[in-house]
N, C-alpha and C positions, 0 to 999 in steps of 0.2 A: 213408721214409729213417729210419734209426736215428740217434739222437743219441748221440755219444761224448764222454765227458768225460774228461780225462786229469788225473791228479795227480802233480805233481812235488814231492818232498821234497828240500831241498837244505841244505847246509852249506858255506860257502867253495868254491863251485864256479860263480863268476858267469859265466865264459867258457863252460862247458859248459852252463849254464842258458841263457845267451843263444842258443847254437847249438840247443838242444833246442826252445827256444820259436820260433825261426825255422823250425825243420823242421815243427812242429806247425801253425804258421799256414799253411804251404804245403799241408797236407793237409786233410782233412774233419772236423776237430775241432769240436765244439759248444762246448766250454768248457774252458778251462786253469784249474786250481787249482794254485797254487804254495805249499808250506808251506816258510817260510824258518826254520831252526833256528838262529837267532841268529848268523847269518853276520857276519863283520867284514872281508869284502873288498870291500865296496861293493854287495852283493846287493840290500840294501834300497833304496838309491838307485836302482839300475837298475830294480827293480820299481815304485818310484814313477814313475819316468820313462815306464816301459813302460805302466803303468795309465793315465797321461793321454794317452800317445801312440797307444796301440793300443786304448783302450776296453775293457779287460779289465773283467769283472764278477765 
């Protein structure tokens, strides 16, 4: 089986990011890498919460 890594670059799109991560978690993705371009909409807080809750690496 191939390992698939997805990279998401985001800037002030927390709601879309949450939906994208949810969709990727339901698929066969090996790893999700999120690049936050200094968002000011709470993206950093969500990613901190998601990292603890979903065990991202």
